[in-house]
N, C-alpha and C positions, 0 to 999 in steps of 0.2 A: 504494500500500500504506500503510495507516494503522496507525501504532503505537499501542498502547493507552496511555491516560493513566493514570499511576500516581498514586495519592493521596499527597499530601505530609502529613506528620504534623500540621502546624499549619494545614492548609487550611480546616478547618471543615466543617460539614454541607453547606452550600450548594455548596462546591467539590467535595465528594465526590459529591453528587447530579449536579452538572454533568458530572463525569468519567464517571459511570455512564451518563448519557444519551448523551454523546458516544461512549463505547465501544459502546453498544447500536446507535447509528446506523452506526458504522463496521463493526460485525459484520454487520449486514444488507447494507450496501453490498458488503463483501468477499465475502459468501456469494453474492450475485447475480452479481458479476463472475466468481467461480469457476465458477458454473453456466454462464455464457455461454462461458467458455473451454473448459469440458468439451464443450459442444455443438459449438463450432467444431472442437475436436480430433476429435470423432467424424465430422464432415462431411469433414474433411481426411483422415482414415483411409480413408473410403470412396473419396475421390478417388485416394488412393495405391494402392488396390486396383484402380482402373480402373472403379469402379462409379458414378461421378458424371458420366459423359458425356465427360470429357476423358481419353481412353485413350492419349494420346501419352506418350512417355517423360518429356518435360519437364513435362507436366501431372501425371503420377504422382509425379515427384520433388518438384515444388512442394507437392503434397498431403502427402507424407511430411515435408518440412521444416516445413510449417505445423502438422502434427500434433505434431511435437516441440516447437515453439515454444509451442503452445497448452498442452501438458502442463506446461511450465515455468510458464506464467502461472497455470494451474489450481492447481498446487502452491503458488505464491507467495500467491495469494488465499486458499486454504484455510488456510495457516499463519497469515496475518494475521488471518483470521476467528476462528480458534481463540484466538489471543492476545487479541483484543478481547473475545471471549466470557468468557474467564477474568478480564478486567479489569472486568467489570460488577459 
């Protein structure tokens, strides 16, 4: 998770541009990671429902735990992405 770079008052134009470029790159990276976590969450939800081939209780429980973990990752990346976008 990348925190946005905050412009310092005496940093100058070059520093501000550098921070904006870094924040933009971090925004794109976090957005992609968030989408990946969302896709993984959806796959794990299907496994938890027993729709992904592994219908054992252990497999379904694993899918449910994976979906919950992926949801947390998705939220973390989306929050970081939003913060970086606001820092551009």
